[in-house]
Structures are given as structure tokens and as C-alpha cells.
N, C-alpha and C positions, 0 to 999 in steps of 0.2 A: 328437622336438623338435629343431630345427636349432641350429646354433652361434649364430646371432643371437638365438634365443629364450633360450638359456642365458645369453648375455651380458646380455640385458635383465633376466632374473630375478635374476642376481647383483647387478646395479646397484640393483635395487629393494630387495633384502635388505640390501645394504651401505649404503644411503642413510641418513644420520642422521635420527633421529626429530625431528619438529618440536618446537621448544622449548615447554614448557608454561608457561602464564601462571600465575604464583603467585597462589594464592587469598588474598584478604585475610581474616584471621581474623574470624569473626562476633563482633560485640560481644555479650557476655552481657547478658541483661536485668537491669536494676537492680531488686533486690528492694526492695519498699516498706518503709519503716521499721516496726518492730514496734509502737512506741508508739501511732501513730494507729490501728492495727488493734485493739490492746487497748482503747483508748478507745472505739472504735466498738462493740466487743462489750460493754463495761461499760455503755454508754449503754442497751443493750437488757436486759442481764441484771441490772443493779444494782437496779432497783426491786423485782423479784421476790425477789432475794436479801435485800434489806433488810427486806421484809415478812416473809420467812421467819425471819430472825434476830430481828426485834423481837417477833413474835407467836408464835413456836414455840420457838426455841432459848433466847431470853432467859428466858421464864417457866419453862422446864424447869430451867435453871441456877439461877435464883433460888429455885425450890422446893427443889432439892437443897441449896442453901445453908441455907435455913430448916430443912430436915429434920435438920440437924446441930446445931440449937440448941433451946432451950426457949422460943422466941419466943412471947410473949403480949403484944399491944399494950396490955393493961390491967394487966399485972403485970410491970413492968421490975424489974431489969435483965435483958438477954439474956445467957444463958450458953451456951458451947459444950459440948455433951454428946456429941459424936462419934456413934457408932452406937447409942447407947442407945435412941433412938426406934425403930430397926429391930428391936432385940432385944425391945423391949416388944411389938411387933406380934405376934410369934409366940407370946406367952403371953396375949394379950388375947382373951378369950372373945367380946367384941363384934365385933372384927375378924374372928376366925375364923368366926363365924356369918355375917357379911356375905360372906366369901369363899365359904362353902358356898352361900348363897342366890344369889350371882352366878353360880357355876358351874352350878347347876341351871337358872337362868333362861337362861343362855347356851346350854346344850345344847338346851333346848326351842326357843328362838328360832332356832337354827341348823338344827335337823332339821325341825321341822314346816312352816315356810314353804317350805323347799326341796322337800319331798315333795308338799305340796298345790299349790305353784306349778307344779311340773312336770306334775301331773295336769290342772290347769286349763289350762295352756298347750297340752297335747295336745288338749284338747277345743275350744279356741278357735283352733286352727291350721287355720282354714278361711276361705273367702272368703264375703263377704256382709255386708250392712249390719247384720244382727243381731249377728254376731260382732264387728264393729267397735264397736258400741255396748256390748257386754258387756266388751270390753277396756277401754273408758273407765270403765265402772262399777267394775271390779276395781282400776283404777289410782287412782281418786279418793281413797281413804283415804291414799295415800302423800303427796299434796300438802297434806293437812290438817295443822294444827299438832298436835303431840303433846299439848299442854295441852287443846285443844278435844276431841280424841279421849278423853282421860282424863276430862274432865268429863262427856261424854255417857255413857260406859260406867259411870262411878261412879253415875250416876242410874239406869241400866238395871239394874245389879247390886245396888242397895241392897236391904236386907232388906224394905223396903216398896215396892220398885220394881216396874216392869211385869212383869219376868220372874218374880219370886216370886209376884206376884198371879195371873199366868196359871197357874203351877203349883198354886196353891191352888184355882183354879177347876177344874182338871183332877183334883183329888182328893188332892193331896200336902199332908198336914196340916202337916208341918214341912219346908219347903223349905230347902235348904242356905244358909248364910251365905257367899255368894260372896266377900265382902270383909271379913267379920267373924270368920270361922272361921280360926284360924292354920293349920290343915291344908289349907285350900282356897285361901286368899287368894293365895299365891304362884303357883299354877297359873292362877288367874283373871287375875292380872296378866300372866303370860306369854302367855295366850291373847289379851289385848288387844294386846300388842306384835306377836304373830304376825299378828293380823287386819290391822294397819296395814301390816306389811311384806310381806304376801302379794302385793299388786299389783306391787311391785317385782320379786319373783322371777318372776311371770308374764310381765312385759314382757321381762325378760332371757332367759328360756327361749324365749319366742316369737321373739325375734331370732335365737337359736341354731337353732331349728327351721326358720325360713325360710332359713337358710344351708345347710341340708342339701341336697346335690345330688339332684335328682329322678332322675337317671340311676342313682345307686346304689340307690335304693329300687326302681326298676323292674327293675334287674338282679337284685336279691335276690328280688323277687316272681317273676320268670321262673324263677329257680332253685328255686322251690317253697317259699320261706320265708314263714311266716305272719306276722301282724301283730306278735306278741310276739318272734318270731325277728328280724324286721327292726328292731324297736326295740332289741333287745339287741345285735345285731351291727353295725348301721349308725347308727341315730339316737343312741343313748346315748353311744357313743365320741366322736361329733362334738359333743356338748354339753359336753365337758370344760371349755372356756373359760367357758361360762355357769355351770357349777357352781362354778368357781373364784371368779368375781366375786361370786356370791350368798353363798357361804360366808364369804368374807373380810369383805364388807360387813356381813352379819348378825352375825358374830363380834364385830367392833369395836363395832357399834351396841348389841348386847346387853350387852357388858361395861361400857359407860359409861352404862347406864340410870340416869337420875335423875328426870326430870320426871314419868314415870308414877308412880313411887313417891311422890314428894312430893305430887302432886295427889290420887291415889286412896287411898292407905293411910297416907301419912306415916310409913312404916317399920313400921307395925303390921300386923295386930293382935298383941297380946302383946308380947313382948320381941324386937323386930327380926325378925319373921317374914318380912317382905318388904324389909328394909333391905339394899341393895346396897352395894358398896364406894364407889361414887361418891356415894351418899346419905350414907354415914358420913363421907366426906371433908368434905363441905360442912357437915354437922351439927357435926362436931368443930371445923372451922376457923372457922365464922361464928357458930354458936350458943354453943359452949363457949369460943371464942377461943383454942384451943390450936393456933396456926398451925404451930408446929414439928412437932407430932405429926401433924397433918393433912397436912402436906407430905410426911412420911415415908410415909404411906398412899398419897398420890397418886403418889409416885415408884415405890413398889413395884407399884402397879396398872399404871403405865406399863411397867415391866419385864415384868410378867406378860403384858400384852397384846402387847407387842413380840415376846416369845419365842414365845408360842402362835401368833400370826399368822405369824411367819416359818416355823415348823415346818409349819403347815397349808399355807401358800402354796408352800413348797418341795415338799411331797408332791404337791399338786395340779398344780403346773407340771410336775413330773417325769412325772406321768401324761399330761399333754398331749404331752410330748415323745415318750413311749413310743408314743403313738398314731400 
């Protein structure tokens, strides 16, 4: 490079840089006031919250307040008794019997519709107008009123009803007293509840079966897995959410059973053979007018249902996560 080139390069290097135009700082966006946003949210959330507070939380708090008194609207004055009502519950034979009856009823209603519903769903998980019609048939009892179902079944299972008359025609001299025998009545009552809830379990399991990817079943079949193996390794694990829904719904529904008991057996036969806790709460509160004691029963029932449901739901959801 010649001397002229070096001089030109030095001039370029030593030339001052062009002045930079100062940047004007960007103005920050003004944040909207928080009060209008809160008001906007409240306008949507307030109705639901108010309904929940008025019709769920307020009755619970009022019942808890009554449970601490001896409130009887026809026998004033009202006295504060503290936890005496709760202490009395654990020595009350009638309440303990109702707790036992409710537990047996709940176990039957949770297990039987789940098992039968899964089996029926597997049979109906096919395409065709016949299977669609059968799905509607199985779901029909779910939409019927429990009082209507109770009246129909109480006529069918009467000692002189169609079922016992049929058994007599077939040669059974002394057919069982489905609703009059204390040893049988509870299981008859549980069977009626299971019959009505079966359709719900079928629909939920059908929804779960239709969500099982066909590719997984085909891959398992290619690997040589038979029908039982495919069900145990592929289908059943993917039905965990359906099992959770059915179990929780059946658990809560069975534990608060009242209408079936009131219409079919009225708590009998005998001394509370089919009386559930919900039935005892209403009998004690509205027939005997012991509102304070009945409120203690209701609060304890709420606690039992909440604890059992939380434990079951936690266990089943953990099973879903593990899958």
C-alpha cells in the first residue's frame, strides 16, 4: 500500500464519529386504575358468589350455630349447650344405627353401579342404531324422579306385588319380604338406588372408552395382547378419570339418601332397619322439633362426607397422575 493510501486510512480512522441523536425516552404505558378492573370482575363474579354464600355457606353456619343450642321452636327458651349435642351423638343408639345403615348403603351403591356400569359400557361400546337405543334405555332411569322410582319399585316389591306373585306361580311358597323383612329391606333399598344410578355410570364409562386411542389398542394387539390383557394394560388405566367421577358422585349421592327411604320404607321395617343419617336428621328436626340436635347430626354428616370424599378424591386423582 502506498503512502497516499496510508494517509487516507489514517484520516478515516482519526475522523470523529458522527454525533448521535439523543433518543427521547419512551413514555411508559399508563396502567389502568385497579378499581375499575375490580368492579368489572365483581360484576361477573358477584352473582355466583352471593348465591353460594346465601344458599351454601349461610345455611351451614346457621346449622352449626343451632347445633350448639337446645333450640326447639315449640319449647322456649333457647339455651347454649356447647358441644353437648355432639357428645350425645356418640352414645345415641339410633344415630349409631343410622351411621351403620348409611355406611352399608354407601358401600353397595358405590361398588355395584361402578362394576355393572363398566361391564355394560364395554358391551355397548359399538356402533349401530341398536347400541344407541340401548344407551338411551339404560340412561332413562337417571332422568326420572327418585320419588317416582321409589313408588314404582315399592309396588313391584310389595308382599302381594307382581314379583312375589310370580315367585308363587313358580313354586316358591314363602317368597321373601323384600321391604318388610328387616334383614332384606336395606339390600332391596340399595338395589333400587343402584338401578337408578347404573345409567349414569354407563354414560361416563362410555365417554371414557370412546376417548381411548385406537392406535394403542392396535399396537397392543399387534404385540400379541389378548382382550383381557389389552383391557388391563391399556383401557383400564385410561378410564381412571371416569372412575373418579363415578365414585365421587355415587359416594355423595348415597350418603345423603333420604327420598328413597321416606317413600319406600319410612325408616323401617323394625327399629330403623333402613333409616339413614339424612332420614334421621329430618325426622329429628321436623317431626320431633329438636332443631339443635338435628343440626348437630347434619353438621357431623357434612364433616364425614367432606373427609371421606376428600380422601377418596385425593387417592383417585393421585392414581390419575401416576398414569
